[in-house]
PLY file of the C-alpha trace (Angstrom):
ply
format ascii 1.0
element vertex 151
property float x
property float y
property float z
element edge 150
property int vertex1
property int vertex2
end_header
36.43 85.81 104.44
37.58 81.57 103.04
40.41 81.74 101.13
40.62 80.81 97.64
43.93 80.09 96.10
46.92 80.48 99.26
50.68 80.12 98.62
51.87 79.04 102.28
55.64 79.90 102.61
57.79 78.20 105.64
60.46 80.63 106.72
63.64 79.87 108.79
63.55 83.42 111.71
66.47 84.95 110.42
65.98 88.39 108.94
67.85 87.39 106.12
64.68 85.50 104.48
61.91 88.60 105.19
63.41 89.42 102.29
61.52 86.56 100.63
58.18 86.96 101.89
58.49 91.07 100.69
58.91 89.80 96.89
56.24 87.30 96.84
54.10 90.07 98.37
54.91 91.78 95.68
54.30 88.81 93.38
50.92 87.43 94.29
49.52 91.79 95.24
50.85 92.50 91.40
48.90 89.88 90.23
45.47 90.38 92.26
45.44 94.50 90.61
46.73 95.89 93.67
48.29 99.73 93.48
52.54 100.03 93.67
51.68 102.23 96.96
49.05 98.80 98.78
51.94 97.25 97.32
54.18 98.86 98.92
51.96 100.07 102.26
51.65 96.16 102.74
55.91 95.45 103.11
56.47 97.39 105.11
53.27 96.19 107.42
54.16 92.34 106.28
58.25 93.15 107.61
56.95 94.63 110.69
54.84 91.74 111.63
57.87 88.72 110.17
60.75 90.50 112.20
58.03 90.86 115.81
59.01 86.74 115.22
62.39 86.99 113.78
63.02 89.83 116.89
60.96 88.17 119.95
59.18 84.79 119.25
62.42 82.19 119.26
65.51 84.33 121.25
68.87 83.08 119.91
67.65 78.93 120.00
66.26 79.82 115.77
62.64 78.54 114.87
60.99 78.49 111.66
57.92 81.57 110.72
55.47 80.34 108.79
53.71 83.22 105.85
49.92 82.05 104.70
49.48 84.51 101.97
44.62 83.83 101.50
43.35 85.47 98.35
40.45 86.54 97.20
39.11 88.91 95.28
38.60 91.44 97.08
41.01 91.22 99.41
44.58 89.83 100.75
45.55 87.91 104.19
49.25 87.88 105.41
48.98 84.83 108.49
51.93 85.69 110.11
53.09 82.79 112.48
55.52 81.50 114.65
55.54 78.67 117.55
58.04 81.57 119.39
57.45 82.40 123.16
54.69 84.80 122.55
55.31 88.39 123.34
53.12 90.87 125.52
51.04 93.45 124.69
51.54 97.20 125.29
49.55 97.02 128.00
50.21 93.46 128.93
46.34 92.69 128.68
45.83 89.29 126.25
44.24 91.20 123.69
42.74 89.41 120.45
43.72 92.29 118.38
46.05 95.30 117.91
47.02 97.70 120.26
46.93 101.28 119.66
48.08 104.35 120.78
45.69 106.39 122.02
45.72 107.85 125.38
49.06 107.00 124.92
52.31 109.32 125.71
55.01 108.42 122.95
57.40 107.58 125.39
54.80 105.05 127.27
54.42 102.91 124.63
56.83 99.44 125.50
58.77 98.10 122.50
56.94 96.33 120.10
54.27 98.94 120.22
54.80 101.21 117.52
55.37 98.31 115.15
51.90 96.98 115.82
50.06 100.74 114.93
51.46 100.97 111.73
49.54 97.84 110.99
47.45 99.67 111.67
47.46 102.14 109.67
48.86 101.22 106.59
46.58 98.49 106.75
42.59 97.85 107.13
42.23 95.37 108.93
44.72 94.00 112.05
44.55 91.12 114.59
46.70 90.18 117.02
46.59 85.87 118.50
48.50 84.60 121.08
48.08 80.69 122.75
48.52 79.79 126.10
51.86 81.73 125.91
53.53 79.81 123.16
53.55 81.05 118.81
51.78 84.18 117.69
49.68 84.82 114.83
49.25 87.81 113.19
46.90 88.60 110.55
46.69 91.23 108.50
44.33 92.24 105.37
44.49 94.52 102.65
40.86 94.67 100.33
41.10 95.84 97.07
39.61 99.31 95.28
36.91 98.67 92.74
39.32 101.83 91.09
42.09 99.27 91.48
41.05 95.94 90.10
42.19 94.80 86.38
39.74 95.76 83.62
0 1
1 2
2 3
3 4
4 5
5 6
6 7
7 8
8 9
9 10
10 11
11 12
12 13
13 14
14 15
15 16
16 17
17 18
18 19
19 20
20 21
21 22
22 23
23 24
24 25
25 26
26 27
27 28
28 29
29 30
30 31
31 32
32 33
33 34
34 35
35 36
36 37
37 38
38 39
39 40
40 41
41 42
42 43
43 44
44 45
45 46
46 47
47 48
48 49
49 50
50 51
51 52
52 53
53 54
54 55
55 56
56 57
57 58
58 59
59 60
60 61
61 62
62 63
63 64
64 65
65 66
66 67
67 68
68 69
69 70
70 71
71 72
72 73
73 74
74 75
75 76
76 77
77 78
78 79
79 80
80 81
81 82
82 83
83 84
84 85
85 86
86 87
87 88
88 89
89 90
90 91
91 92
92 93
93 94
94 95
95 96
96 97
97 98
98 99
99 100
100 101
101 102
102 103
103 104
104 105
105 106
106 107
107 108
108 109
109 110
110 111
111 112
112 113
113 114
114 115
115 116
116 117
117 118
118 119
119 120
120 121
121 122
122 123
123 124
124 125
125 126
126 127
127 128
128 129
129 130
130 131
131 132
132 133
133 134
134 135
135 136
136 137
137 138
138 139
139 140
140 141
141 142
142 143
143 144
144 145
145 146
146 147
147 148
148 149
149 150
């Protein structure tokens, strides 16, 4: 669904700036009418996505993380994108969707796998895309339920 409005942040890929993303998310989601619980869930999910970029994309070099909030009447889409080194998703196969933990023991899950599992559990839709080893894009979507809409 195409966003009616977008807010874009371009931030250094350091842990110090993840709080800025969370604060912007809180402001946007509050104005849209999301419940406190849904906002807290989204904050955890977007933190996981940002932390993946901070921890794995650029190594010690530093770089930028772009976060785009796409707002419609029915949903909020948060895209976290970096131009760093892409990482292998659990199972090492290329994927355009986030991995799941189905049929795996906890000790068989690679680093990062639990973060994606958490994102899937907290958001309505999660997708992950990587372009030929350079850059990763995580798209998180949360739909606004009718009972949560502002009157």
